[in-house]
Every structure is written in C-alpha cells, then in structure tokens.
C-alpha positions in Angstrom: 69.9 43.1 90.7 68.2 44.4 93.9 68.8 45.2 97.5 67.5 42.9 100.2 65.8 42.7 103.6 65.7 39.7 105.9 63.7 39.1 109.0 64.0 36.6 111.9 60.8 36.2 113.9 59.4 33.8 116.4 57.5 32.1 113.5 58.1 31.9 109.8 54.6 33.2 109.1 55.3 36.4 111.1 58.7 36.8 109.4 56.9 36.7 106.0 54.4 39.3 107.1 57.1 41.7 108.3 59.1 41.3 105.0 56.0 42.0 103.0 55.5 45.3 104.9 59.1 46.3 104.3 59.6 45.4 100.7 56.1 45.4 99.2 57.0 42.1 97.5 56.4 38.4 98.2 59.0 37.1 100.6 61.2 34.0 100.1 61.1 31.4 102.9 64.4 29.6 103.3 64.1 25.9 104.0 65.7 24.8 107.2 65.8 28.3 108.6 63.0 28.5 111.1 61.4 31.9 111.5 63.4 33.4 108.7 62.2 35.2 105.5 63.9 37.2 102.8 62.6 39.9 100.5 64.2 41.6 97.5 63.6 45.3 97.0 62.7 45.7 93.3 62.4 49.5 93.6 65.9 50.1 94.8 69.0 49.4 92.6 71.6 47.2 94.1 73.4 43.9 93.8 71.5 41.5 96.1 72.1 37.8 95.8 70.0 35.2 97.5 69.0 33.2 98.9 72.0 31.0 98.0 73.3 27.9 99.6 76.7 26.4 100.1 77.8 23.5 102.4 74.2 23.3 103.6 74.2 26.9 104.8 71.8 29.5 103.3 72.5 33.2 103.2 71.7 36.5 101.4 74.1 39.1 100.4 75.5 41.7 98.1 79.0 40.3 97.2 81.7 41.3 94.7 85.0 39.6 95.2 88.2 41.0 93.8 90.4 38.0 94.8 87.9 35.3 93.9 90.5 33.0 92.3 92.7 33.1 95.4 89.7 32.2 97.6 88.6 29.4 95.4 92.1 27.9 95.3 92.3 28.1 99.1 88.9 26.4 99.5 89.7 23.6 97.1 93.0 23.1 98.9 91.1 22.6 102.1 89.0 19.9 100.4 85.9 22.0 99.6 84.0 21.5 96.4 83.5 24.8 94.6 81.5 24.5 91.4 82.7 26.4 88.4 80.7 29.5 87.7 79.1 29.7 91.2 78.3 33.2 92.4 80.7 35.3 94.5 78.3 35.1 97.4 78.5 31.3 97.4 82.3 31.5 97.5 82.2 33.9 100.4 79.6 31.8 102.2 81.9 28.8 101.9 84.8 30.8 103.3 82.5 31.6 106.3 81.0 28.2 106.8 84.4 26.4 106.6 86.9 28.9 108.1 84.7 31.4 110.0 86.0 34.9 110.6 89.5 33.9 109.3 88.0 32.9 106.0 86.1 36.2 105.6 89.2 38.1 106.5 91.0 36.6 103.5 88.4 38.0 101.1 89.1 41.2 99.3 86.1 42.9 97.9 82.8 44.7 98.4 80.4 42.7 100.4 77.7 42.3 103.1 76.5 38.8 104.1 73.5 37.7 106.3 73.5 34.1 107.5 70.7 32.6 109.6 71.8 29.9 112.0 70.5 28.3 115.1 71.8 31.1 117.2 70.0 33.8 115.2 71.3 36.1 112.4 74.9 36.6 111.6 75.7 39.9 109.8 79.0 40.4 108.1 80.4 43.6 106.5 83.5 43.9 104.3 86.8 45.2 105.9 86.7 48.8 104.7 83.0 49.5 104.3 82.3 49.4 100.6 78.8 48.2 101.2 76.4 48.9 104.0 74.1 46.8 106.2 71.6 48.0 108.8 69.6 46.2 111.5 66.8 46.8 114.1 64.6 44.9 116.5 60.9 45.3 117.3 58.5 43.1 119.2 60.7 40.0 119.3 61.7 40.2 115.6 65.1 41.1 114.1 65.3 42.7 110.6 68.4 43.5 108.7 68.7 45.2 105.3 71.1 46.8 102.9 68.3 49.5 102.6 67.6 51.9 105.4 64.4 52.9 103.5 63.1 49.3 103.9 63.5 49.5 107.7 61.8 52.9 107.7 58.7 51.1 106.1 58.6 48.5 108.9 55.4 49.4 110.8 56.3 47.2 113.7 59.4 49.3 114.4 57.7 52.7 114.4 60.9 54.6 114.0 61.4 58.4 114.1 64.1 61.0 113.6 67.2 60.4 115.7 68.2 63.9 117.1 71.6 62.8 118.3 72.4 61.7 114.7 71.3 65.1 113.4 73.9 66.7 115.7 76.5 64.2 114.4 75.7 64.9 110.8 76.0 68.7 111.3 79.4 68.1 113.0 81.0 65.7 110.5 78.8 66.2 107.3 78.2 62.5 107.5 77.3 59.9 110.2 80.6 58.4 111.5 79.6 55.3 113.4 76.8 52.9 114.1 74.0 55.4 114.6 71.6 56.3 111.8 69.0 59.0 111.5 66.3 56.5 112.3 65.8 55.7 116.0 66.4 52.1 116.8 68.3 51.3 113.6 72.0 50.6 113.7 74.7 50.2 111.1 77.1 47.2 111.0 80.6 48.6 111.2 83.3 47.5 108.7 85.4 44.5 109.5 82.8 43.3 112.0 80.6 40.3 112.5 77.4 41.1 114.4 75.3 38.2 115.9 71.7 38.9 116.6 70.2 36.4 119.0 66.4 35.6 119.3 66.4 36.8 122.9 67.4 40.3 121.7 71.1 40.2 122.7 73.8 41.5 120.3 77.4 40.2 120.1 80.0 42.0 118.0 83.4 40.7 117.0 86.3 42.2 115.0 87.7 40.1 112.2 89.9 42.8 110.7 91.3 46.1 111.8 94.4 47.8 110.6 97.4 47.5 112.9 100.5 49.6 113.3 103.5 47.4 112.5 106.3 49.9 111.9 109.9 48.7 112.2 112.1 50.7 114.5 114.6 52.2 114.0 113.3 53.6 110.7 115.4 52.3 107.7 117.4 54.9 106.0 116.5 53.6 102.6 112.7 53.5 101.8 113.2 51.6 98.5 111.8 48.3 99.9 108.6 50.1 101.1 108.2 51.9 97.8 108.7 48.7 95.7 106.2 46.7 97.8 103.6 49.5 97.6 104.0 49.6 93.8 103.4 45.9 93.5 100.3 46.1 95.8 98.9 49.1 93.8 99.3 47.2 90.6 97.6 44.1 92.0 94.7 46.2 93.6 94.1 48.0 90.3 94.3 44.8 88.1 91.9 43.0 90.4 89.3 45.8 89.9 89.6 46.1 86.1 86.6 44.8 84.2 87.0 41.7 82.1 86.5 42.0 78.3 85.4 45.6 78.2 86.9 49.1 78.3 87.9 50.5 81.7 86.4 53.7 83.1 88.2 55.9 85.6 87.0 59.1 87.3 89.9 61.5 86.8 90.1 64.7 88.9 93.7 65.5 88.1 95.0 64.9 91.6 97.7 62.3 92.3 95.3 59.6 93.5 93.0 59.5 90.5 95.9 60.1 88.2 97.9 57.1 89.4 94.8 54.8 89.1 94.4 56.1 85.5 98.1 55.4 84.7 98.0 51.9 86.3 94.7 51.0 84.5 96.2 52.2 81.1 99.3 50.1 81.7 97.6 46.9 83.0 94.3 46.7 81.0 94.1 45.1 77.6 91.2 47.3 76.5 90.9 51.1 76.0 90.6 53.3 79.1 87.9 56.0 79.3 88.4 58.9 81.8 85.8 61.4 83.1 86.3 64.8 84.7 84.0 67.6 85.9 83.9 71.3 85.0 82.0 73.9 86.9 82.7 76.7 84.4 85.7 78.5 82.9 85.8 81.3 85.5 86.5 79.0 88.5 89.7 77.4 89.7 89.9 73.8 88.5 92.2 70.9 87.8 91.2 70.4 84.2 94.6 71.2 83.0 96.1 68.4 85.1 93.4 65.9 84.2 93.8 66.7 80.5 97.6 66.3 80.9 97.2 62.9 82.5 94.6 61.7 79.9 96.9 62.7 77.1 99.9 61.1 78.8 98.0 57.8 79.4 96.2 58.0 76.0 92.8 57.6 77.4 89.5 58.6 75.8 88.7 61.6 77.9 85.4 63.3 78.5 84.7 66.5 80.5 81.2 67.0 81.9 80.0 70.5 82.5 77.9 70.9 85.6 75.9 74.1 86.2 74.3 75.4 89.3 70.9 75.0 87.6 71.6 71.3 87.1 72.6 70.9 90.7 69.5 72.6 91.9 67.3 70.3 89.8 69.0 67.1 90.8 69.9 67.7 94.5 66.7 66.1 95.8 67.3 63.0 93.6 70.8 62.6 94.9 69.9 63.0 98.5 67.1 60.4 98.2 69.6 57.8 96.9 71.7 57.8 100.0 70.9 55.7 103.1 72.5 58.4 105.2 72.9 62.0 104.2 76.3 63.2 103.0 76.9 67.0 103.1 79.3 66.9 100.1 78.7 69.4 97.3 80.1 66.9 94.9 77.1 64.5 95.4 75.2 65.7 92.3 78.3 65.8 90.1 79.2 62.3 91.2 75.7 61.1 90.2 76.0 62.8 86.8 79.4 61.1 86.3 77.8 57.7 87.2 75.1 58.4 84.6 77.7 59.3 82.0 79.7 56.1 82.7 76.6 53.9 82.5 75.5 55.6 79.3 78.8 54.6 77.7 78.1 50.9 78.6 80.5 50.4 81.4 79.7 48.0 84.3 82.1 49.5 86.7 84.2 52.6 87.2 87.5 53.0 89.1 88.3 56.0 91.2 91.2 57.5 93.3 89.3 57.6 96.6 91.4 56.6 99.6 94.7 58.3 99.1 94.1 60.9 101.8 92.6 58.6 104.5 95.2 55.8 103.9 98.4 57.8 103.2 97.8 61.2 104.6 96.5 64.5 103.1 96.1 68.1 104.1 93.2 67.4 106.5 95.8 66.1 109.0 98.0 69.2 109.0 95.8 71.4 111.3 95.9 68.6 113.9 99.6 68.1 113.6 100.3 71.8 113.9 98.1 72.0 117.0 99.9 69.1 118.6 103.2 70.9 118.1 102.0 73.9 120.0 99.8 72.1 122.5 100.4 73.0 126.2 98.5 70.5 128.3 96.4 72.2 131.0 96.5 75.7 129.3 93.2 77.6 129.4 92.9 77.3 125.6 93.9 73.6 125.5 91.4 71.1 124.0 91.4 67.4 124.0 92.3 65.8 120.7 88.8 64.7 119.9 87.3 68.2 120.3 90.2 69.7 118.3 89.5 67.2 115.6 85.8 68.2 115.4 86.8 71.8 115.3 89.3 71.1 112.4 86.4 69.8 110.3 85.1 73.4 110.0 81.5 72.2 109.7 78.7 73.2 112.1 80.3 72.0 115.4 81.0 75.5 116.8 77.7 76.9 115.4 75.4 74.4 117.0 74.4 76.6 120.0 73.2 79.3 117.6 71.9 77.0 114.9 69.7 74.5 116.9 66.6 75.6 118.6 66.4 75.8 122.4 64.2 72.7 122.4 66.6 70.7 120.3 69.5 71.7 122.5 67.6 70.8 125.7 66.7 67.4 124.2 70.4 66.8 123.5 71.7 67.9 126.9 72.2 64.4 128.2 72.9 62.7 124.8 76.4 61.3 124.2 78.7 63.8 122.5 80.0 63.4 119.0 83.6 63.2 120.3 82.9 59.5 121.2 83.2 58.6 117.5 86.8 59.8 117.1 88.3 59.6 120.7 89.1 55.9 120.6 91.3 56.4 117.5 93.0 59.6 118.6 93.6 58.6 122.1 93.1 54.9 122.8 94.1 53.2 126.0 97.4 51.4 126.1 95.5 48.1 126.4 93.7 48.7 123.1 95.1 46.1 120.7 94.4 48.4 117.8 96.0 51.5 119.3 98.3 53.4 117.0 101.5 54.8 118.5 102.3 57.7 116.1 99.9 60.6 115.9 99.8 60.6 112.1 98.7 56.9 112.1 96.1 57.7 114.7 94.7 60.4 112.4 94.8 58.2 109.4 93.1 55.4 111.4 90.4 57.8 112.4 89.9 59.1 108.9 89.8 55.5 107.5 87.2 54.3 110.0 85.0 57.4 110.0 85.1 59.4 106.8 86.4 56.6 104.6 83.7 54.1 105.6 80.8 56.4 106.3 81.2 59.1 103.7 83.5 58.3 100.8 82.8 54.6 100.2 79.1 54.7 101.0 78.5 57.8 98.7 80.4 56.1 95.9 78.5 52.8 96.3 75.0 54.2 96.4 75.4 56.7 93.6 77.1 54.3 91.2 74.7 51.4 92.1 71.8 53.7 91.3 73.0 53.5 87.7 73.6 49.7 87.7 77.4 50.0 87.9 80.0 49.4 90.6 82.4 52.1 91.9 85.7 50.5 92.7 88.5 52.0 94.8 92.0 50.5 94.5 93.5 52.7 97.2 91.0 51.3 99.7 92.3 47.8 99.0 92.8 46.0 102.3 96.3 44.8 101.4 97.3 48.4 100.5 95.9 49.6 103.8 97.9 47.0 105.8 101.1 48.0 104.0 100.4 51.7 104.7 100.2 51.1 108.5 103.3 49.0 108.3 105.1 51.9 106.6 107.0 54.4 108.9 105.0 57.7 109.1 108.2 59.5 108.1 107.7 58.0 104.6 104.1 59.1 104.3 104.6 62.7 105.5 108.2 63.5 104.6 109.0 67.1 105.6 106.1 69.0 103.9 105.6 66.4 101.2 102.3 64.6 101.8 101.7 61.1 100.7 105.4 61.0 99.8 105.7 57.2 99.5 102.6 57.0 97.3 104.0 59.5 94.9 107.4 57.7 94.8 105.7 54.4 94.0 104.2 55.8 90.8 106.7 58.5 89.8 107.7 56.7 86.6 104.1 56.5 85.4 103.1 60.2 85.5 104.6 63.6 84.5 106.5 65.3 87.3 104.2 68.3 87.3 101.4 65.9 88.4 103.4 64.0 90.9 105.0 66.9 92.7 102.3 69.6 92.7 100.7 70.4 96.0 97.1 69.2 96.5 94.6 71.9 95.5 91.3 69.9 95.4 88.3 70.7 93.3 86.8 74.1 94.0 83.1 73.7 94.2 81.2 77.0 93.8 78.8 76.4 96.7 78.5 80.1 97.6 77.6 81.0 94.0 75.0 78.2 93.8 73.3 79.2 97.0 73.2 82.8 96.0 71.9 81.9 92.5 70.2 78.7 91.3 69.8 77.2 94.7 68.6 80.4 96.5 64.9 79.9 95.8 65.1 76.1 96.7 66.9 76.8 99.9 64.4 79.5 100.9 61.4 77.4 100.1 62.7 74.4 102.0 64.5 75.8 105.0 62.0 78.5 105.9 59.0 76.4 105.2 56.3 75.5 107.7 57.3 71.8 107.5 60.9 72.6 108.5 59.7 74.9 111.3 57.4 72.2 112.7 60.4 69.8 112.9 61.8 72.2 115.5 65.5 71.7 114.6 66.9 75.0 113.4 66.5 78.6 114.4 65.0 80.5 111.5 66.9 83.7 112.3 70.2 81.9 112.0 69.2 80.2 108.7 68.1 83.6 107.3 71.4 85.2 108.3 73.4 82.4 106.6 71.2 82.7 103.5 72.0 86.4 103.3 75.7 85.7 103.7 76.0 87.7 106.9 77.6 87.1 110.3 81.2 86.5 109.4 84.1 88.2 107.8 84.7 85.4 105.3 81.9 83.9 103.2 82.0 80.4 104.8 78.3 80.1 105.6 77.7 78.4 102.2 79.3 75.1 103.3 77.3 75.1 106.5 74.1 76.0 104.8 74.7 73.2 102.3 74.7 70.8 105.3 71.3 72.1 106.5 69.8 72.0 103.0 71.1 68.5 102.4 69.7 67.3 105.7 66.3 68.8 105.0 66.1 67.1 101.6 67.1 63.8 103.1 64.5 64.0 105.9 61.8 64.8 103.4 62.7 61.9 101.2 62.3 59.6 104.3 59.1 61.3 105.4 60.6 62.5 108.7 
C-alpha cells in the first residue's frame, strides 16, 4: 500500500510529466478525466487506493471505513449497486457521487479522497483529521498529495521554507491550520471539501463541524447522558477492532487508554495485547496503573524500555516520517511502540487519544482560571487567543529573544498565530459553529487544532510507517457529537475532569484508575538533552548549516543548552522544539 499524488494540468501529457517528477514512478492516466494523472509513491508507506471507479466516477484515496456495513445498506436502500467485496474507497466514492457532502458526512472512518470532475479537482478529508491531504498550484497545474514530500519534489512549484509556519510551530509545537512549512502548499482541513478549479480559484465548504446542542436548563440527573455515552463508546471501539486477529492497544495507564483497553477486552472475541513505555525505574511513571489495568482486563502486557541513547539514535528517523514536525518528546517512543506492535503481527492498534480534546483535561484549567479573574480593560488583561498561546508554555514568549533580527523583521507584517485559535475562542454571534460555553470553546479549539494537526497526524504517520493503522475510538465523530450535546457541567464537575467519561466506564475499571487525577507521562527531556542528546543538539543547532538558515540566535541556543536563563529548568521542552524543527528541515532539504 502506498501514498499517492495527483495532478490536474492543461493537458494529460503535462500532468504525466509533473507526476513523474513528484513520484519518480510511471503515472496512471485516468480515462475520461482530461488533463489528470495519478502517481503512487512506492517509497513512502501508506494506504493509497486508486484509481478506482464507481458510478462512472474515478478517484484516488486512502480510505478506511469503520461503518462500512451501515453505508452499504444505505446505498443499497437508495437503489445503488454495491458489489460484494469492493474496496472502502469505492463505497465512499459512491456515497459522494450519489449523495454529495451529506453522503460523506455519514461516513465514519479515516479517509481522504480526490475526485477529478469537469470543474477541476475535489479534495475531501475525514471529519476529525485522521488522514492528511495537501495541495498546491504552479504554472496552471494543480497537484494534491497525501505526501508533503512529493510536493517538495515538484520542480515546477519551486517551494521554500515558510517562515510564518516556523513561528506557528514554535508557538504550538505543531502547525494548527492550513499552512505548511512549504511556501505555496496548503493542507485540507478536516470536515471540508475543497474544490480546485482550472482557472486557479479555490472553493471550500464545510460538510461537518461539531455543534453545541446543550439542553437548558441542565437536567439534574445525568444518567441519560452517561448511558448514551457508554453505548457510543462500545460502538466506536467495536467498529475499530480487527477481524479475526488479536487486538492491540497502547496502554499508558490513564483513564482514556484504560477504558479503551477494558472495552476491547469485553467486546473482542480474540486476545487483547497491551503495550506500555518505561523511561527507567528512577523516573515518575504510570506503569503501576497500566499493569493494574492489564491484570484487571487479563491482557497480554508488554513494557518497552526506551533509553535516551535510543531516542538520540532514532530522532532523525521519526522526524523524517512526519509531513509536518511535531515537537512531542513521545514521537520516538510512539515509533518504537508501532514497531513492536507490527512485529507481533497486528494490522492495527487502538489508543486512548482524544479524551482530553473531546471531554476536557488539565490543559483547559489555566484558561478557565484566567477567565474567572479577568478584568476587561485592565493593563494586564489579554485577549483569549493570546492567553491561550501563553498557556501552551512553548516558545511564544521567547520568540523575540530566540529568532534573529532578520527573521523578526521578515515576520513583522505576517499574520499572527492568534488567528488559528481566535475563531474558536471568540467567534462572532453570526458564526453557526460558535460555542456558547467557554469550556466548549476550549474543547472545540483543542479538537480542531491539536487533535487534527498534532495527535491524529502523528499517530497516523508513525503507525503507517510500520504498515499498521492507529485507531482512536475517542475521536469517533458520533462520540464527539454527543460530547458537545452534553452539558459542560457533566464534563467538568467541580474539580473532576472528564467526569461523564469516567462515569460511563466506572464498572469496567478499578476505582483507583477511574478516580485518580491525571498525571501524564513524565518524559525526561532535560536528562536526554544533558546526556545522550547533548552532542547531537550541539552539532545540529550550532552548525554552519543552521546558522546560514538565519532563524535562531546562537547565543540564545547556547544559553538553553547550558540550562541557564531561568529559575526552573524549562528550557528542555523549548530546546526540543528547535531540535525537532532542525531535523525536519534537514530531512526536507530546507
């Protein structure tokens, strides 16, 4: 299975030439699609399908449907002929060709779809962003690909490093919107249909977005909401379990991965294997909780020990696998887990990702506390978007001292990163997707930024590199819809975060797991940077190549590498972002 790249040019011959340059492989010309060619990227793991045809329409895509049977039944009820055993991409294409955006909105799964038609190219991305799709235009041709690297190889485009995206990455530790680190290349947002016309115009439409549908007044008894959520969680997990093989689950020991493990153990008819990470006995960890859950659910449990030396040796590999950099210290451990799961023969692995962005976690508390004490117009008052960036505690406040004067000058008139979160946190009254409650606004923002552009994309690329699928039941679209129809008082109840989620699975897990506060996995970034990663960081960040790029002040980087400049040793997380970015830029020859 491979990733794909498509091109729409004034002539079919030119489209074929462009595809050859991007993929290094012979393109496929689609009959009846004038000026269109498709190429499969043999050197990049993925799950491309295509070309495939349904109802006289041809498309390419990477499609995994979790509610295939439901969609097939609906299509057949409408009079469509759906052959037995046809690919998931063909089912989704029929939903599009017969029902349009409403048909795609009914699909639950991980997918991107590219459909050539008389009006140009139609690009479709799944509701939550489990798979990615990029596009660009050069000299009258459109190209779209699931691989950013393929577009980087497009000589006609002549792309370079996008400095505004560098600032966004340093602010968020990922890229939260349409922009990429390549100039001229955009990313299709989740739940959107993008139409690329031959004349260069772009039309975007929304086919799914979570909406706040909270009943008022709030019911005194939450039992109905709890019962509905439990049913949806069971369905979401069951839909993602593999057929006729053991299930694999990444188990950290937190409530989210624990409930997915418990549901998998209850619902699957085969053994369940669980996997956890250890960074060493001398560091705080959740292994006691993950071991307790594994024993309680009777899974076959495996703990992988990850050393700083291993992280140093694999960090460049992990960075190169990502279409956009992710400044997450768990990237290499996630890759090692994917390798372990694949070595055990699994085709997919479930995870507990999504609990925080969908139901609320500790990342929201600083914003909620600030709102309680906010005095509009006070000298220290900040708008919500700026306060949100500050709460990330990445490099936002350090940019004036981290970036060179040349980089700062080049960014002077560039749009600010607040633009990515302001629509969710504020939102005009006329916005049909505006959330009324602040907690829902924060969750909406987390879902559409970190969820789609950090969590899901990281999981997808690292697991796909090993030929397996990473599946996230808590990011199920039906679960998300229910979460935004649930009163915020049932998600954050007093000081209890994700209260309704815990109540929905209380009978499945030990009380010590359900009721404990979230602690998270303590990653020893400071130790790595002072030990096994010290030489690598020095060689990369203080190199001539890094200096010639003109991004970072060398004196600031040296200060951070020495652990100086602040009372608390927090430079490690920030230095990690700079190192991750440098490795990614080198892998893309930027």
